[in-house]
C-alpha positions in Angstrom: -7.7 -7.9 -31.8 -11.0 -6.7 -30.3 -12.8 -9.9 -31.2 -10.4 -12.1 -29.1 -9.7 -9.7 -26.3 -10.8 -11.2 -22.9 -11.7 -7.7 -21.7 -14.9 -8.1 -23.8 -16.1 -11.0 -21.7 -16.2 -8.9 -18.5 -19.7 -7.9 -17.4 -20.3 -4.1 -17.4 -22.5 -3.8 -14.3 -21.1 -1.2 -11.9 -22.6 2.3 -11.5 -20.8 5.4 -10.2 -22.2 4.6 -6.7 -20.8 1.1 -7.0 -17.4 2.4 -8.0 -17.5 5.0 -5.2 -18.6 2.2 -2.8 -15.7 0.0 -3.9 -13.2 2.9 -3.4 -14.6 3.8 0.0 -15.0 0.1 0.9 -11.3 -0.2 0.2 -10.4 2.9 2.1 -12.4 2.3 5.3 -11.1 -1.0 6.6 -8.7 -1.9 9.4 -6.7 1.4 8.8 -9.2 3.6 10.6 -9.5 1.2 13.5 -5.8 0.9 14.2 -4.1 3.8 12.3 -5.2 6.6 14.7 -3.4 4.9 17.6 -0.3 3.9 15.7 0.0 7.4 14.1 -0.2 9.1 17.5 2.2 6.6 19.0 4.7 7.5 16.2 4.2 11.2 16.0 2.1 12.5 19.0 -0.5 15.2 18.3 1.3 16.1 15.0 -0.3 12.9 13.7 -3.2 15.2 12.6 -0.8 16.7 10.0 0.3 13.2 9.0 -3.3 12.5 7.9 -3.7 15.8 6.1 -0.3 15.6 4.3 -0.8 11.9 3.5 -4.3 12.7 2.1 -3.0 15.5 -0.1 -0.2 13.3 -1.5 -2.7 10.6 -2.3 -5.0 13.2 -4.0 -2.1 14.2 -6.3 -1.7 10.5 -7.2 -5.4 10.0 -7.7 -5.7 13.0 -10.0 -3.1 11.5 -12.4 -4.7 8.0 -12.4 -8.1 9.5 -12.9 -7.2 10.9 -16.3 -5.4 7.7 -17.4 -8.1 5.2 -16.4 -11.0 7.3 -17.7 -9.2 7.5 -21.1 -8.8 3.7 -21.4 -10.7 1.9 -18.6 -9.5 -1.6 -18.0 -9.8 -4.2 -15.2 -6.4 -4.6 -13.5 -5.7 -1.1 -14.7 -2.7 0.1 -12.7 -0.5 -2.9 -13.7 -1.4 -2.6 -17.4 -0.7 1.1 -18.2 3.1 1.0 -17.5 3.4 -1.7 -20.1 1.7 0.6 -22.6 4.0 3.6 -21.9 7.4 2.1 -21.0 7.5 -1.4 -22.3 8.0 -4.8 -20.7 10.8 -4.4 -18.2 9.3 -1.3 -16.5 5.8 -2.8 -16.8 6.7 -6.1 -15.1 8.7 -4.4 -12.3 5.8 -2.2 -11.3 3.2 -4.9 -12.1 4.9 -7.3 -9.7 5.3 -4.6 -7.0 1.6 -3.7 -7.3 0.6 -7.4 -7.1 2.6 -7.7 -3.9 0.6 -4.8 -2.3 -2.8 -6.1 -3.6 -2.4 -9.8 -2.5 -1.2 -8.8 1.0 -4.2 -6.6 1.9 -6.7 -9.4 2.4 -4.4 -11.1 4.9 -3.9 -7.8 6.8 -7.7 -7.2 6.9 -8.5 -10.7 8.2 -5.8 -10.2 10.9 -7.7 -7.0 11.9 -10.9 -9.0 12.1 -9.4 -11.7 14.3 -7.7 -9.2 16.6 -11.1 -7.6 17.0 -12.7 -10.9 17.9 -9.8 -11.7 20.3 -10.4 -8.5 22.2 -13.9 -9.6 23.3 -12.5 -11.5 26.3 -9.2 -12.8 27.7 -10.0 -16.4 26.7 -10.4 -15.4 23.1 -7.2 -13.5 23.3 -5.2 -16.5 24.6 -6.9 -18.8 22.0 -6.2 -16.8 18.9 -3.2 -14.6 19.6 0.3 -14.7 21.0 3.0 -12.2 21.9 5.8 -11.5 19.4 8.2 -8.9 18.3 8.7 -7.1 15.0 12.0 -5.2 14.4 12.5 -5.0 18.1 8.9 -3.8 18.9 6.5 -6.0 20.8 3.4 -6.9 18.8 0.4 -9.2 19.1 0.4 -12.0 16.5 -2.1 -14.7 15.5 -1.2 -18.1 16.7 -1.8 -21.3 14.7 -5.5 -21.4 15.5 -5.9 -17.7 14.7 -4.2 -18.3 11.3 -6.6 -21.1 10.6 -9.6 -19.0 11.3 -8.1 -16.2 9.1 -7.7 -18.6 6.2 -11.3 -19.7 6.5 -12.4 -16.1 6.5 -10.5 -15.5 3.3 -12.3 -18.5 1.7 -15.6 -16.6 2.5 -14.1 -13.6 0.6 -13.4 -15.9 -2.3 -17.0 -17.0 -2.7 -18.2 -13.3 -2.5 -15.9 -12.6 -5.4 -16.7 -15.9 -7.2 -20.4 -15.0 -7.4 -19.6 -12.3 -9.9 -19.2 -8.5 -10.1 -22.9 -7.8 -9.5 -22.9 -9.7 -6.2 -19.6 -8.1 -5.1 -20.6 -4.6 -6.2 -24.1 -4.5 -4.7 -23.1 -6.2 -1.5 -20.2 -3.9 -1.0 -22.2 -0.8 -1.7 -24.6 -1.5 1.1 -21.8 -2.5 3.5 -19.9 0.7 2.6 -22.8 2.9 3.5 -22.5 1.5 7.0 -18.7 1.8 6.9 -18.9 5.6 6.1 -21.6 6.3 8.7 -19.8 4.6 11.7 -16.5 6.7 11.5 -18.6 9.9 11.3 -20.6 9.0 14.3 -17.4 8.0 16.1 -15.6 11.3 15.8 -18.8 13.1 16.7 -19.0 11.0 19.9 -15.3 11.4 20.7 -15.6 15.2 20.4 -18.0 15.1 23.4 -15.0 13.7 25.4 -12.5 16.2 24.1 -9.7 17.2 26.5 -7.7 20.2 25.0 -4.9 19.6 27.5 -3.8 16.6 25.6 -2.3 19.0 23.0 -0.2 20.9 25.5 1.8 18.1 27.2 5.5 18.8 27.4 7.9 16.3 25.6 9.3 13.6 27.9 13.0 13.4 28.8 15.1 12.1 25.9 12.9 13.5 23.2 14.7 14.5 19.9 16.0 18.0 19.6 13.4 20.6 18.5 10.5 18.7 20.1 7.5 20.5 21.4 4.0 19.7 22.7 2.7 19.3 19.2 5.8 17.5 17.9 6.8 15.6 21.1 8.7 12.9 19.1 10.3 15.3 16.5 9.1 16.7 13.2 10.6 13.8 11.2 8.2 11.4 12.9 5.2 13.3 11.5 6.3 12.2 8.0 7.5 8.8 9.2 4.0 8.1 10.4 2.5 8.5 6.9 4.0 5.2 5.4 4.7 3.2 8.6 1.6 3.8 10.8 -1.1 2.9 8.5 -1.9 6.5 7.3 -1.0 5.9 3.6 -2.3 2.4 3.9 -5.7 3.7 5.0 -6.0 5.8 1.8 -5.0 3.1 -0.6 -8.6 2.0 -1.3 -9.1 4.9 -3.7 -7.6 2.7 -6.5 -10.6 0.3 -6.4 -12.6 2.5 -8.8 -9.6 2.2 -11.2 -9.2 -1.6 -10.8 -12.8 -2.4 -11.6 -13.0 0.1 -14.5 -13.4 -2.5 -17.1 -16.6 -3.7 -15.4 -18.3 -0.2 -15.1 -21.3 0.8 -17.1 -20.1 4.3 -17.9 -16.4 4.2 -17.0 -15.1 7.3 -18.7 -17.5 9.5 -16.7 -17.8 7.6 -13.5 -14.2 6.6 -12.7 -12.8 10.1 -12.1 -15.9 11.0 -9.9 -15.5 7.9 -7.8 -11.8 8.1 -7.4 -11.4 11.8 -6.6 -14.6 11.9 -4.5 -13.4 9.0 -2.4 -10.1 10.6 -1.5 -11.6 13.9 -0.6 -14.2 12.2 1.6 -11.5 10.1 3.3 -9.3 13.1 4.1 -12.1 14.8 6.0 -13.1 11.6 7.9 -9.6 10.5 8.9 -8.4 14.0 10.0 -11.5 14.5 12.2 -11.1 11.0 13.6 -7.4 11.6 14.6 -8.2 15.0 16.1 -11.1 13.7 18.2 -9.1 10.6 19.3 -6.2 12.6 20.6 -8.6 14.9 22.5 -10.5 11.9 23.9 -7.4 10.1 25.4 -8.0 9.5 29.1 -4.5 8.9 30.5 -5.9 7.9 33.9 -7.6 4.8 32.4 -4.7 3.5 30.4 -2.3 0.8 31.5 0.8 -0.4 29.7 2.7 -3.6 29.6 6.3 -3.2 30.9 9.0 -3.4 28.2 12.8 -2.7 28.0 12.2 0.6 26.2 10.0 1.8 29.0 12.6 0.8 31.6 15.3 2.7 29.7 13.2 5.9 29.9 13.5 5.9 33.6 9.8 7.0 34.0 8.6 3.5 35.0 10.5 2.4 38.1 8.1 -0.5 38.5 9.3 -2.0 35.2 12.1 -4.1 36.7 13.6 -7.0 34.7 11.3 -9.4 36.6 8.3 -7.3 35.8 9.2 -7.2 32.1 9.7 -10.9 32.0 6.3 -11.6 33.6 4.4 -9.0 31.5 3.3 -6.7 34.3 1.1 -3.8 33.4 1.5 -0.4 35.1 -0.3 3.0 34.7 0.9 4.9 31.7 2.8 8.2 32.2 0.9 11.1 30.9 2.3 12.2 27.6 4.2 9.0 26.8 2.8 8.8 23.3 5.2 6.1 22.2 3.8 3.7 24.8 0.2 3.8 23.6 0.7 0.9 21.2 1.7 -1.3 24.2 -1.2 -0.2 26.2 -4.6 -1.8 26.8 -6.0 0.6 24.3 -3.6 -0.7 21.6 -5.9 -3.5 20.4 -9.1 -1.5 19.6 -8.2 2.1 20.4 -11.4 3.8 19.2 -13.6 1.3 21.1 -11.7 2.0 24.4 -11.8 5.7 23.8 -15.6 5.7 23.4 -16.0 3.3 26.4 -14.1 5.7 28.6 -17.2 8.0 28.5 -19.9 7.7 31.1 -23.5 6.8 30.1 -25.5 4.3 28.2 -24.7 5.8 24.7 -21.0 5.3 25.2 -21.4 1.7 26.3 -23.7 1.0 23.4 -21.6 2.6 20.8 -18.5 0.9 22.1 -20.3 -2.4 21.3 -21.1 -1.1 17.8 -17.4 -0.3 17.2 -16.6 -3.9 18.4 -18.9 -5.2 15.7 -17.5 -2.8 13.1 -14.0 -4.1 13.9 -15.2 -7.3 12.3 -17.3 -5.8 9.4 -15.1 -3.0 8.1 -11.9 -5.0 7.6 -14.0 -7.8 6.1 -15.5 -5.4 3.6 -12.0 -4.2 2.6 -10.6 -7.7 2.5 -13.1 -9.1 0.0 -12.7 -6.0 -2.2 -8.9 -6.4 -2.2 -9.1 -10.1 -3.0 -10.9 -9.0 -6.2 -8.2 -6.4 -6.7 -5.3 -8.9 -6.5 -7.3 -11.1 -8.9 -7.6 -8.3 -11.5 -3.9 -7.5 -11.0 -3.0 -11.1 -12.0 -5.5 -10.9 -14.7 -3.9 -7.7 -16.1 -0.4 -9.2 -16.0 -1.6 -12.3 -17.8 -3.4 -10.2 -20.4 -0.2 -8.4 -21.2 1.6 -11.8 -21.6 3.8 -11.7 -18.5 2.1 -14.5 -16.6 0.6 -17.7 -18.0 -2.5 -17.3 -20.1 -4.6 -19.5 -17.9 -4.7 -16.6 -15.3 -6.9 -14.6 -17.6 -9.5 -17.3 -18.1 -13.0 -15.9 -17.7 -15.8 -17.9 -16.0 -18.6 -18.4 -18.6 -21.4 -17.8 -16.2 -20.1 -15.3 -13.6 -17.8 -13.4 -16.1 -14.9 -13.1 -13.6 -11.2 -14.2 -13.9 -11.8 -17.3 -11.8 -8.3 -18.9 -12.1 -6.6 -15.6 -11.0 -9.1 -15.4 -8.1 -8.1 -18.9 -6.9 -4.4 -18.2 -7.2 -4.9 -14.9 -5.3 -6.7 -16.7 -2.5 -3.9 -19.3 -2.1 -1.1 -16.7 -2.2 -3.0 -14.4 0.3 -3.3 -17.3 2.8 0.4 -18.0 2.3 1.3 -14.6 3.7 -0.5 -15.3 7.0 2.1 -17.6 8.5 5.3 -15.5 8.1 3.6 -12.2 8.9 0.8 -12.9 11.3 0.5 -9.3 12.7 -1.3 -6.2 11.3 1.8 -4.1 12.3 4.1 -6.4 10.4 2.4 -5.9 7.1 1.1 -2.3 7.1 4.4 -0.5 6.5 5.5 -2.9 3.8 2.2 -2.6 1.9 2.1 1.2 2.1 5.7 1.7 0.9 5.4 -0.8 -1.9 2.2 0.9 -3.1 3.8 4.3 -3.1 6.6 2.9 -5.3 4.1 1.7 -7.8 2.1 4.9 -7.9 5.1 7.0 -9.3 4.2 5.6 -12.7 1.0 7.6 -12.9 2.9 10.8 -13.1 5.3 9.4 -15.7 2.5 8.0 -17.9 0.5 11.3 -18.2 3.0 13.0 -20.6 3.5 9.8 -22.5 -0.2 9.3 -23.2 -0.7 12.9 -24.0 2.0 12.5 -26.7 1.3 9.1 -28.1 -2.5 8.8 -27.5 -3.5 12.4 -27.6 -6.5 11.7 -29.9 -8.3 9.5 -27.3 -11.3 11.0 -25.5 -10.5 12.2 -22.0 -13.6 13.0 -19.9 -11.2 14.2 -17.2 -8.1 16.1 -18.2 -5.4 16.9 -15.6 -4.7 20.7 -15.8 -1.1 21.8 -16.0 -0.1 18.2 -16.8 3.7 18.5 -16.4 3.3 20.2 -13.0 0.5 18.1 -11.5 1.8 14.9 -13.0 5.2 15.7 -11.5 3.6 16.4 -8.2 2.0 12.9 -8.4 5.4 11.3 -9.0 7.1 13.3 -6.3 4.3 12.6 -3.8 4.6 8.8 -4.3 8.4 9.0 -4.1 8.2 11.0 -0.8 6.1 8.3 0.8 8.7 5.7 -0.1 11.5 7.9 1.2 9.7 8.6 4.5 9.3 4.8 5.1 12.7 4.7 6.6 15.7 2.7 5.6 14.6 -0.6 7.1 11.2 -0.7 5.3 12.8 0.4 2.0 15.3 -2.5 2.3 12.6 -5.2 2.4 10.5 -3.4 -0.2 13.3 -3.3 -2.7 14.4 -6.9 -2.0 10.8 -8.1 -2.5 10.4 -6.1 -5.7 13.6 -7.2 -7.3 12.8 -10.8 -6.6 10.2 -10.1 -9.3 13.0 -9.5 -11.8 14.0 -13.1 -11.3 10.4 -14.1 -12.3 10.7 -11.9 -15.3 13.8 -13.7 -16.4 12.3 -17.1 -15.9 9.0 -16.5 -17.8 8.7 -13.3 -19.7 12.2 -12.5 -21.0 12.4 -15.5 -23.3 8.9 -14.9 -24.7 9.0 -11.1 -25.0 12.7 -10.5 -25.7 13.6 -13.6 -27.7 16.4 -14.5 -25.3 17.8 -17.9 -24.8 15.9 -19.6 -21.9 18.9 -21.3 -20.5 20.7 -17.9 -20.2 17.7 -16.2 -18.6 17.2 -19.1 -16.1 20.8 -18.8 -15.1 20.5 -15.1 -14.5 17.3 -15.7 -12.6 19.0 -18.1 -10.2 21.9 -15.7 -9.7 19.3 -12.9 -8.9 17.6 -15.1 -6.3 20.9 -16.1 -4.7 22.3 -12.6 -4.5 19.1 -11.1 -3.1 18.8 -14.0 -0.6 22.4 -13.3 0.6 21.7 -9.5 0.9 18.5 -10.2 2.8 20.1 -12.6 5.2 23.4 -10.7 5.9 22.2 -7.2 5.2 20.5 -4.5 7.3 17.3 -4.6 9.3 16.2 -1.2 10.5 13.0 0.1 12.1 12.3 3.7 11.1 15.9 4.6 11.3 16.7 2.9 14.7 19.3 0.3 13.9 18.9 -3.3 14.8 21.9 -5.4 13.7 21.0 -8.6 11.9 23.3 -11.7 12.1 26.1 -9.5 13.5 27.5 -8.6 10.1 25.9 -5.2 9.5 27.1 -2.2 11.5 25.9 1.4 11.0 29.5 2.6 11.8 31.4 0.1 9.6 32.0 2.0 6.3 33.6 -0.9 4.5 30.6 -3.2 5.2 28.2 -0.5 4.1 30.1 0.1 0.9 30.2 -3.6 0.1 26.4 -4.0 0.7 25.4 -1.1 -1.5 28.0 -2.0 -4.1 26.5 -5.5 -4.5 22.9 -4.2 -4.4 23.6 -1.5 -7.0 25.5 -3.9 -9.3 22.6 -6.3 -9.3 19.7 -3.9 -9.7 21.3 -1.5 -12.2 23.6 -4.0 -13.8 20.9 -6.5 -14.7 19.0 -4.2 -17.2 22.4 -3.1 -18.6 23.3 -6.7 -19.2 19.9 -7.4 -20.8 20.2 -4.4 -23.1 23.5 -5.9 -24.4 21.9 -9.3 -24.8 18.6 -8.5 -26.6 18.1 -7.9 -30.3 18.0 -4.2 -31.5 14.2 -4.1 -31.8 13.9 -4.9 -28.1 16.5 -2.5 -26.7 14.0 0.3 -26.3 12.1 -1.8 -23.7 15.2 -1.9 -21.6 16.5 1.6 -22.2 13.0 3.0 -21.2 13.4 1.2 -17.8 16.9 2.5 -16.8 15.4 5.2 -14.6 13.7 2.7 -12.3 16.7 1.0 -10.7 18.7 4.2 -10.7 15.9 6.1 -8.9 15.2 3.3 -6.3 18.9 3.0 -5.6 19.4 6.7 -5.3 16.5 7.0 -2.8 17.8 4.0 -0.9 21.2 5.7 -0.4 19.5 9.0 0.4 17.4 7.4 3.1 20.6 5.9 4.7 22.3 9.3 5.0 19.3 11.3 6.3 17.1 11.5 9.4 15.1 8.5 8.2 18.1 6.2 8.2 20.6 4.9 10.8 23.0 7.8 10.2 20.3 10.1 11.5 21.0 8.9 15.1 24.2 10.5 16.5 23.9 8.2 19.6 24.8 5.3 17.3 28.1 7.0 16.4 26.9 8.2 13.0 26.9 11.5 11.2 23.7 12.7 9.6 25.0 14.0 6.2 21.7 15.4 5.0 19.6 16.7 7.9 17.0 18.1 5.4 16.6 14.9 3.5 13.0 15.7 2.4 14.1 18.8 0.4 16.7 16.7 -1.4 14.2 14.0 -2.0 11.8 16.5 -3.7 14.6 17.7 -5.9 15.7 14.2 -6.9 12.1 13.2 -7.4 11.6 16.1 -9.9 14.8 15.0 -11.8 13.7 11.4 -12.0 10.1 12.4 -13.0 11.5 14.2 -16.1 13.7 11.2 -16.9 10.8 8.8 -16.5 8.4 10.9 -18.6 11.0 11.3 -21.4 11.8 7.6 -21.4 8.4 6.5 -22.6 7.8 5.3 -26.2 4.9 4.3 -28.4 4.5 0.6 -27.6 2.6 -1.9 -29.8 0.1 -2.2 -26.9 -0.6 1.5 -26.9 -1.1 1.5 -30.6 -3.7 -1.2 -30.2 -5.5 0.8 -27.5 -5.6 3.9 -29.8 -6.9 1.7 -32.6 -9.7 0.4 -30.3 -10.7 3.9 -29.4 -9.8 3.5 -25.7 -13.0 1.7 -24.5 -13.6 -1.9 -25.3 -17.2 -3.0 -25.9 -18.5 -5.9 -23.7 -19.9 -9.1 -25.3 -23.4 -8.4 -24.0 -23.4 -4.9 -25.5 -22.3 -6.3 -28.8 -24.9 -9.0 -28.8 -27.6 -6.6 -27.9 -26.4 -4.1 -30.5 -26.2 -1.3 -27.8 -23.0 0.6 -28.4 -20.7 0.6 -31.4 -17.1 0.2 -30.4 -15.1 3.4 -31.1 -12.7 3.1 -33.9 -14.0 -0.3 -35.1 -16.1 -0.5 -38.2 -19.1 -2.9 -38.2 -19.9 -5.0 -41.2 -23.4 -4.3 -42.7 -25.9 -7.2 -42.4 -26.1 -9.5 -45.3 
């Protein structure tokens, strides 16, 4: 097996600094430029806690993945391990979900770059962007010309990746040094403009019950901000050290250092940025464009219907945190916060931040194009996408076909979702869903691959692995009912792809039958998406006049169809497959049951439509987070106990965990663990 494994063709060129640079390069992108404003608009001053809690949750996740990836480093790592522990159905579900997150990051980063360019002057703004709405909220979107420029920038990312891992790694390391320095200088600068009074503003009329100066929009919004405001998204780059593990010089030692170090560094930077930004807000210098939501508050008498229609801007009311995203600070908040200071330094550094609004997202974009490439590569290696996707370029030693496909699919996301705000919640929530597998894999690998060398061992594995699982599950739960709806629909579309391609090959099923089931899956999900719910963080927005938060019969019909499809499909496949394949299906039952349970839970808590009594609903579970933790613990145990010793894991153990590269073998540098070498003739 080792002789034909395409992993051997990958070039081992990355040092620990390169891996750390890739992780920090993935972390510090557009998230730090936009996230501090969107988080405070969602949660007020308690957004500081959003960054701390979000960072701690990501740290639990990173700890679990650090042990797994150091034990058996592979490129495309995160999508490959679930196949080894839980079989094909689970592996494909999470592999597809992870690919959706990876392939959509480059588009969101190029959107960040273009919005930064558009902010230079009004003519650029009108040339590249247009006004739109997303789930009832006004947002700025790229127009046709903006989308064209974004696509061209993604082509530049393609060539940076095409030049090989050495070019990507070294270029990114130098850029990342800049990207780390600029946020640090930014929060130091903003602290010189600190206004402590911004933390003592009384909640506005109509604020949720239990609001205070620190929680002006309610405590639930502190958690809602983690997945929906770019907080969790901003931390996602920690996974880059894992994804490029198969191309590291000393992966078993360096991957844990780079992964955990990147998360700890990011927690400190982001928390101080959010604290300093809130303190630097100068309410007297902010204007906001009139909207219906502002008029309904009664605090903006100048926002008449005529003013709303013509896009009139008025001075913002002090303490109206939720209007900050509509303000003139909304495009590049940190730049405007710095520019509000008097003196040459503030003017100069504001210009630096403008430049960084182009560089930082670009650096993250080209790294993530490589990530989506290695995700496709990993799925192809495991046999769930066509073999051509793991073709390695003879000269540059990169999976070039997967890179080209990732470029095309990334560009395809620009047209339907041309705004940063339209993509960030979806990416964060889908990523959180995929990360639960890390916690479930730890006990499985300890049991079935216990003899492999582990440079980093997670202490108290059942406790900390469970914390990793629950942390990821909570981020998905806090996303709100509307975001979860679209995340689950997108993920279960992947089951249709599994039925089309992988099920006949891996399960020996009749292709005609699986094609029919795939078509049925696509039709049912399409109907549910079109006639089903559309919610924004719990605030109901009826779609096509068929969904009503107060119509119990319609609710029951929707959830009944959704549950029958997502839970019924693996049950049907279990009946259809031969006995030797049944364990691949039974090991996956926890996945649809868990996602469906959390979907229902979100509906009946403060993160769903029933959490709003004004809509005529009853919040059955006002302490939904506590119940989500309990359910998360139950599903973690189920998931961990569902694992089995797959053929893929047996092969990994036989290889000794680490696969030797071709250039090492040719030079006679390192003997592959567990593989005997024939003596010379």
